[in-house]
C-alpha positions in Angstrom: -14.9 4.5 -3.4 -15.5 0.4 -4.7 -13.8 -2.2 -2.5 -10.0 -2.5 -4.1 -8.1 0.9 -4.4 -7.1 2.3 -7.7 -3.6 1.4 -6.6 -4.0 -2.2 -5.7 -3.6 -4.0 -9.5 -5.0 -7.3 -8.4 -5.5 -9.5 -5.4 -8.2 -10.8 -3.0 -11.2 -8.5 -2.7 -11.5 -6.0 0.0 -14.8 -4.2 1.2 -14.5 -6.0 4.5 -11.3 -4.9 5.7 -10.7 -3.6 9.2 -9.6 -0.2 9.6 -6.4 -0.5 11.9 -4.1 2.2 10.1 -4.5 6.2 10.4 -2.4 9.4 9.1 -0.5 9.0 12.2 0.2 5.4 11.7 4.0 4.6 11.2 4.4 1.5 8.5 7.1 -0.6 7.0 6.9 -3.5 4.9 6.9 -6.8 6.0 10.1 -8.8 4.9 8.2 -11.7 4.3 7.4 -10.8 0.6 9.4 -11.7 -2.4 9.0 -8.9 -4.8 10.1 -8.3 -8.3 9.1 -5.1 -11.3 7.7 -6.8 -14.4 6.2 -4.6 -17.1 6.2 -1.2 -15.0 4.5 -2.7 -12.1 5.7 -4.2 -8.9 4.9 -8.3 -8.1 5.0 -9.2 -5.2 4.6 -13.0 -3.8 4.0 -13.9 -0.2 6.1 -16.7 0.5 4.0 -18.3 3.2 0.8 -18.0 1.6 1.4 -18.5 -2.0 -0.6 -15.5 -2.6 0.4 -12.8 -5.4 0.1 -9.1 -5.7 0.7 -6.7 -8.1 1.1 -2.7 -7.4 0.6 -0.1 -10.0 2.8 2.7 -10.1 2.1 4.9 -7.5 1.3 1.7 -4.9 5.1 0.8 -6.1 6.0 4.8 -5.3 4.3 3.9 -1.7 5.9 -0.3 -1.2 9.1 1.5 -2.3 8.6 4.9 0.1 8.0 2.4 3.2 11.1 0.9 2.6 12.1 2.4 6.0 9.5 3.3 8.9 7.0 6.4 7.7 3.9 7.6 9.2 1.6 7.5 6.7 1.1 11.6 6.6 4.2 12.0 5.4 3.5 9.0 2.9 0.7 11.3 1.7 3.1 14.7 2.1 5.4 12.9 -0.4 2.8 11.8 -2.8 1.1 15.3 -3.0 4.3 16.5 -4.3 5.2 13.6 -6.7 1.4 13.9 -8.1 -1.1 16.2 -9.0 -4.1 15.2 -5.8 -5.8 16.5 -3.0 -4.9 15.7 0.0 -8.4 14.5 1.5 -7.9 12.2 -1.4 -4.6 11.2 -1.5 -5.3 10.3 2.5 -8.5 8.1 1.7 -6.8 5.7 -0.8 -3.8 5.9 0.8 -5.6 4.4 4.0 -7.3 2.4 2.3 -4.4 0.9 0.0 -2.0 0.5 3.2 -5.6 -1.0 5.4 -5.7 -3.4 2.3 -2.0 -4.4 2.3 -2.2 -4.5 6.2 -5.1 -7.3 5.8 -2.9 -9.2 3.9 0.1 -9.3 6.5 2.2 -7.0 4.0 2.9 -4.2 6.4 4.5 -3.9 9.7 2.8 -1.2 12.1 5.0 0.5 14.6 
């Protein structure tokens, strides 16, 4: 896998992230971000740092799923129902994505 999960379309380099989030972790989105849909992608800005981020379709689905706190395993279960993806692939990609988001302070971990 490359440094950046496929569902994260632009932003910082994520090769050196600390793995904090695991399958049993409960996550929700930070309220410190402004978000809007633009050309089928979700574009977000961190108002404190001025950084912009973009999420493709699957990333946007995950972002909407974590509007309320959910475990990573619950997120993966929902994605596996919606998309043709193996459980291990889904878990690996979602964990990488969420850990990347956590590195950028985009999540709240319960």
